[in-house]
C-alpha positions in Angstrom: 154.2 139.6 33.0 153.3 141.2 36.3 150.5 143.5 37.2 147.7 141.4 35.8 144.4 143.3 36.1 141.9 145.5 34.5 142.6 149.0 33.5 140.8 151.5 35.8 137.5 152.4 34.3 137.1 149.1 32.4 134.7 146.6 34.0 133.1 143.7 32.3 130.9 142.7 35.1 130.6 139.2 33.6 132.8 137.2 35.9 135.2 136.5 33.1 138.0 134.1 33.7 139.8 133.9 30.4 139.9 135.7 27.1 140.9 133.8 23.9 140.2 134.6 20.3 137.2 136.9 21.0 135.2 134.4 23.1 135.2 134.5 26.9 134.8 131.7 29.3 132.0 132.1 31.8 132.1 131.2 35.4 130.3 127.9 34.7 132.9 126.9 32.1 130.8 127.5 29.1 131.9 129.9 26.3 129.8 133.0 25.8 130.2 136.3 24.2 131.5 139.4 26.0 128.9 142.1 26.9 129.2 145.6 25.7 129.9 147.9 28.6 130.5 151.6 29.3 128.4 154.5 28.0 128.0 153.0 24.5 126.8 149.7 25.9 124.3 151.4 28.2 123.0 153.4 25.3 122.5 150.2 23.3 120.6 148.7 26.3 118.3 151.7 26.4 117.6 151.4 22.6 116.9 147.7 22.9 114.5 148.3 25.8 112.7 151.1 24.0 112.4 148.8 20.9 110.9 146.0 23.0 108.3 148.3 24.6 107.3 149.8 21.2 106.9 146.3 19.7 104.7 145.4 22.7 102.6 148.5 22.2 102.2 147.9 18.5 101.2 144.2 19.1 98.8 145.3 21.8 97.2 147.9 19.5 96.8 145.2 16.8 95.3 142.8 19.3 92.8 145.3 20.6 91.8 146.4 17.1 91.3 142.9 15.7 89.9 141.3 18.8 87.8 143.9 20.6 86.1 142.5 23.7 87.9 139.1 23.3 87.9 136.8 26.4 91.2 137.2 28.3 91.9 140.7 27.0 92.6 142.0 30.5 94.9 139.1 31.1 96.8 139.9 27.9 97.1 143.6 28.9 98.3 142.7 32.4 100.9 140.2 31.1 102.1 142.7 28.5 102.5 145.4 31.1 104.4 143.0 33.4 106.7 141.9 30.6 107.4 145.5 29.6 108.3 146.5 33.1 110.4 143.4 33.7 112.4 143.9 30.5 113.0 147.6 31.1 114.0 146.9 34.7 116.0 143.8 34.0 119.3 143.3 35.8 122.1 145.1 34.0 124.6 142.9 32.3 127.4 144.7 34.1 125.5 145.1 37.4 125.9 143.5 40.8 123.6 140.5 40.3 125.3 137.2 39.8 125.1 135.6 36.4 123.0 132.7 37.6 120.3 135.2 38.8 120.3 137.0 35.5 119.9 133.7 33.7 117.1 132.7 36.1 115.4 136.0 35.3 115.7 135.3 31.6 114.1 131.8 32.0 111.1 133.3 33.8 110.8 136.1 31.3 110.8 133.7 28.3 108.1 131.6 29.9 105.9 134.7 30.4 106.6 135.7 26.8 105.7 132.2 25.5 102.4 132.3 27.4 101.6 135.7 25.9 102.4 134.6 22.3 100.2 131.5 22.7 97.4 133.7 23.8 98.0 136.5 21.2 100.4 135.5 18.3 100.7 139.2 17.3 103.3 139.5 20.1 105.7 137.0 18.4 107.7 139.7 16.7 109.0 141.1 20.0 111.2 138.0 20.1 113.8 140.1 18.2 114.9 141.9 21.3 114.9 138.7 23.4 117.5 137.3 20.9 119.9 140.1 22.0 119.3 139.3 25.7 119.8 135.6 25.2 123.1 136.1 23.4 124.2 138.4 26.3 123.5 136.0 29.2 123.8 132.4 27.8 126.7 130.4 26.4 126.7 130.5 22.7 125.2 127.0 22.1 122.4 127.5 24.7 121.7 131.0 23.2 121.4 129.5 19.7 119.1 126.7 20.9 116.8 129.3 22.6 116.8 131.5 19.5 115.7 128.5 17.4 112.8 127.8 19.8 111.8 131.5 19.7 112.0 131.5 15.9 109.7 128.4 15.7 107.2 130.1 17.9 107.3 133.3 15.8 106.7 131.2 12.6 103.8 129.2 14.3 102.2 132.5 15.5 102.3 134.1 12.1 101.0 131.0 10.4 98.1 131.0 12.9 97.3 134.6 12.0 97.9 134.7 8.3 97.9 131.1 7.2 100.8 129.1 5.5 102.5 132.0 3.8 106.0 131.0 2.4 107.3 134.5 3.1 106.3 134.4 6.7 107.8 131.0 7.1 111.2 132.0 5.7 111.6 135.6 6.9 111.7 134.9 10.7 114.6 132.3 10.5 116.6 134.5 8.2 116.2 137.5 10.4 117.1 135.6 13.5 120.1 134.0 11.9 121.4 137.3 10.6 120.8 139.0 13.9 122.6 136.3 15.8 125.5 136.2 13.4 126.0 140.0 13.4 125.7 140.2 17.2 128.2 137.3 17.8 130.7 138.7 15.3 130.5 142.2 16.9 130.9 140.7 20.4 133.9 138.6 19.3 135.5 141.7 17.8 134.8 143.6 21.1 136.4 140.7 23.1 139.5 140.8 21.0 139.7 144.6 21.5 139.3 144.2 25.2 142.0 141.6 25.3 144.4 143.8 23.4 143.6 146.7 25.7 144.4 144.5 28.7 147.6 143.4 27.1 148.6 147.0 26.4 147.8 148.0 30.0 150.0 145.1 31.4 152.7 146.0 28.9 152.7 149.7 29.9 152.7 148.6 33.6 155.8 146.4 33.0 157.5 149.1 30.9 156.9 151.8 33.5 158.3 149.5 36.2 161.3 148.7 34.0 161.9 152.4 33.3 161.7 153.2 37.0 164.2 150.5 37.8 166.5 151.6 34.9 166.3 155.2 36.3 167.1 154.0 39.8 170.1 151.9 38.5 171.4 154.8 36.4 171.2 157.2 39.4 172.9 154.7 41.6 175.7 154.3 39.1 176.0 158.1 38.7 176.3 158.5 42.5 178.8 155.7 42.8 181.0 157.2 40.1 180.8 160.6 41.6 181.7 159.2 45.1 184.6 157.3 43.7 186.0 160.3 41.7 185.5 162.9 44.4 184.7 161.9 48.0 186.8 158.7 47.9 189.8 160.5 46.4 189.6 163.4 48.8 189.2 161.0 51.8 192.3 159.2 50.7 194.2 162.4 50.7 192.8 163.3 54.1 193.9 160.0 55.5 197.5 160.5 54.3 197.6 164.0 55.8 196.1 163.0 59.1 198.5 160.0 59.3 201.5 162.4 58.6 200.2 164.9 61.2 200.0 162.2 63.8 203.5 161.1 63.2 204.8 164.7 63.3 202.6 165.8 66.2 205.5 165.7 68.8 208.5 166.1 66.6 207.3 169.0 64.4 204.0 170.5 65.7 204.0 173.3 63.1 204.2 170.8 60.2 201.5 168.7 61.9 199.2 171.7 62.1 199.8 172.5 58.5 198.7 169.0 57.6 195.6 169.3 59.8 194.8 172.6 58.1 195.2 171.1 54.6 193.0 168.1 55.6 190.4 170.6 56.9 190.4 172.4 53.6 190.0 169.1 51.7 187.0 168.2 54.0 185.4 171.5 53.2 185.9 171.1 49.5 184.6 167.5 49.8 181.4 168.9 51.4 180.9 171.3 48.5 181.4 168.6 46.0 179.0 166.2 47.8 176.3 168.9 47.7 176.9 169.6 44.0 176.8 166.0 42.8 173.7 165.2 44.8 172.0 168.1 43.0 173.6 166.9 39.7 175.5 170.1 39.3 178.8 170.7 37.6 182.0 169.9 39.6 183.1 172.8 41.8 186.4 173.1 39.8 184.3 174.0 36.7 182.0 176.5 38.5 184.6 179.2 38.5 184.4 179.9 34.8 188.0 178.9 33.9 186.9 175.8 31.9 188.5 172.4 31.8 192.1 173.5 31.5 191.9 175.6 34.7 190.1 172.8 36.5 192.8 170.3 35.6 195.5 172.7 36.6 193.8 173.1 40.0 193.6 169.3 40.4 197.3 169.0 39.6 198.2 171.7 42.2 196.1 170.0 44.9 197.5 166.6 44.3 201.1 167.9 44.2 200.6 169.8 47.5 199.1 166.7 49.1 202.0 164.6 47.9 204.6 167.1 49.1 202.9 167.3 52.5 203.6 163.6 53.1 206.7 163.2 51.1 208.9 163.4 54.2 207.4 160.2 55.5 207.1 158.3 52.3 209.1 155.4 53.7 206.4 154.9 56.3 203.5 155.8 54.0 203.9 154.1 50.6 200.7 155.8 49.4 202.3 159.3 49.4 201.1 161.1 46.4 203.2 162.0 43.3 204.0 165.4 41.9 201.3 166.0 39.2 202.0 168.3 36.3 199.5 169.7 33.7 200.0 170.9 30.2 197.9 171.6 27.1 198.6 170.9 23.5 196.8 172.6 20.6 194.4 175.5 20.4 191.7 175.2 23.1 188.1 175.1 21.8 184.9 175.5 23.8 183.6 172.1 25.1 180.1 171.2 26.2 179.7 171.3 30.0 178.9 167.6 30.0 182.2 166.8 28.2 184.2 169.0 30.5 182.6 167.4 33.6 183.1 163.9 32.3 186.8 164.5 31.4 187.5 166.1 34.8 186.0 163.1 36.6 188.1 160.8 34.4 191.2 162.8 35.4 190.3 162.7 39.1 189.7 158.9 39.0 192.9 158.3 37.1 195.0 160.4 39.5 193.4 158.6 42.4 194.5 155.3 40.9 198.0 156.6 40.5 198.2 157.8 44.1 196.8 154.6 45.5 198.3 151.9 43.4 201.1 153.1 41.1 203.7 154.1 43.7 204.7 156.8 41.2 206.7 159.9 41.9 205.5 161.9 38.9 202.3 162.1 36.9 201.4 164.3 33.9 198.0 165.4 32.8 198.0 166.4 29.1 194.9 167.9 27.4 195.2 167.9 23.6 192.9 169.6 21.2 193.1 167.8 17.9 191.2 168.3 14.6 188.3 165.9 15.5 188.9 164.9 19.1 189.8 166.3 22.5 192.2 163.8 24.2 193.1 163.7 27.9 196.2 161.6 28.7 197.2 160.7 32.3 200.7 159.3 32.4 202.8 158.1 35.4 206.2 156.6 36.1 204.8 154.0 38.5 205.0 150.3 38.8 202.7 149.7 35.9 200.5 146.6 35.4 199.2 144.2 32.8 195.9 145.6 31.4 193.0 143.2 31.5 194.1 141.3 34.6 191.7 141.3 37.5 194.5 141.9 40.0 196.1 144.6 37.9 197.6 147.6 39.6 198.0 145.7 42.8 194.6 146.6 44.0 192.7 144.6 46.5 190.2 142.0 45.2 187.0 143.4 43.8 188.6 146.8 43.2 188.8 148.4 39.7 185.7 150.5 40.0 187.7 153.5 38.8 188.5 152.1 35.3 184.9 150.9 34.9 183.6 154.3 35.8 185.9 155.9 33.3 184.7 153.6 30.5 181.0 154.3 31.4 181.6 158.1 31.4 183.3 158.0 28.0 180.7 155.7 26.5 178.1 158.2 27.5 180.0 160.8 25.5 180.7 158.5 22.5 184.3 158.5 23.6 187.0 155.8 24.0 189.3 154.8 26.8 192.8 153.4 26.0 195.2 152.0 28.7 198.8 151.4 27.9 200.9 149.8 30.6 203.5 147.2 31.4 204.9 146.0 34.8 207.7 148.3 35.8 207.2 150.8 33.0 204.4 153.1 34.2 200.9 153.6 32.8 199.3 155.9 30.3 195.5 156.3 30.4 194.1 158.1 27.3 190.5 159.4 27.1 189.4 160.6 23.7 186.1 162.4 23.0 185.0 163.4 19.5 184.4 167.1 19.1 181.1 166.4 17.4 179.9 165.3 20.9 179.8 169.0 21.6 176.4 169.0 20.0 173.4 170.1 22.1 174.5 170.0 25.6 173.3 171.9 28.6 175.2 173.3 31.5 174.6 171.1 34.5 174.4 174.2 36.6 171.3 175.3 34.6 169.4 172.0 35.0 
């Protein structure tokens, strides 16, 4: 996956290299537990600090009550105050201090605490909060070793105060063991959760990138199909008209000017079409309100006129267009705008193929409204080809974008494309779209 990194707002501050099974690997290579971070983690830190200070105050009160005027009292008070301030102001686990400096602080702090406990065993119970700090900053084994030492000191301190009481000998190890177990389990669960969050963030990043790329490819394919079915077709007609005008410029200036005027009209229409498909609007032929039949009829008229304009020089221009006829079969029913636009583009692409490759003299567009489908047939009397061959229809190598574009359009409408042809016997292209595809569709002009 790409985009490895932390989600904004999530910082561990623990110099983590690897997360695996709830335990993290520290910068020094030793496993340790993940530190709670964020508002909840800082709230826990505050509670732990307050608990430590309260334990120190309680131990100090007991010491002063049971040992009034004892030698070293001021030393105990000073050391207690120093430890309280040091613990409250300790380097934050997610702060800017390097891990080694936080561990050095812990070592100095523990030495001060041991000195205090040796002087006044009542302070031994404050070790509970030091267990939490040790598990935060040290690898698991080192933390457990330190906790064991602290527990032994607590037991020794209580035995010094109260004598060999079995309860005081058993309770500290049990409490320390339970606290360490619960803390390490919670931290492992937190590490697993953090790992899952990071995986989800990476997955979302990759998914968003894939969706952006898919959107770009879909838009590129849409534009390529629109260009093939509109601009490319119209430019081919313009080329034929301009070539005919050039040949007739001296012999028949009036006919040449007619060809130039027709080419100019095609260019103007091309400009309108280009603006509309860039804005993802309906084809210009469908914007007049006549529906698909009228748009196909207008297409047939234009192609027939373009073919007639160059028919006189067909010997010199084999690409002269055929006469295109249009007819309907069945009772027309309203079609969704998306289906009308798709079938019109299929017709435009198929007629362009007839003009450029089929060498046909006639082509027929038939729009049939059946019980469950609407079918558009484009038939010609051209040279035909063998469907499925790469060099079919006599096109240049790497051509054939028109048929692929038709298949894509029909697939988007749950339709099918059928091609029937044989060399020398013409071609029939049939596009069928089920009428159930007329379910929720929006007018492209309204998008």
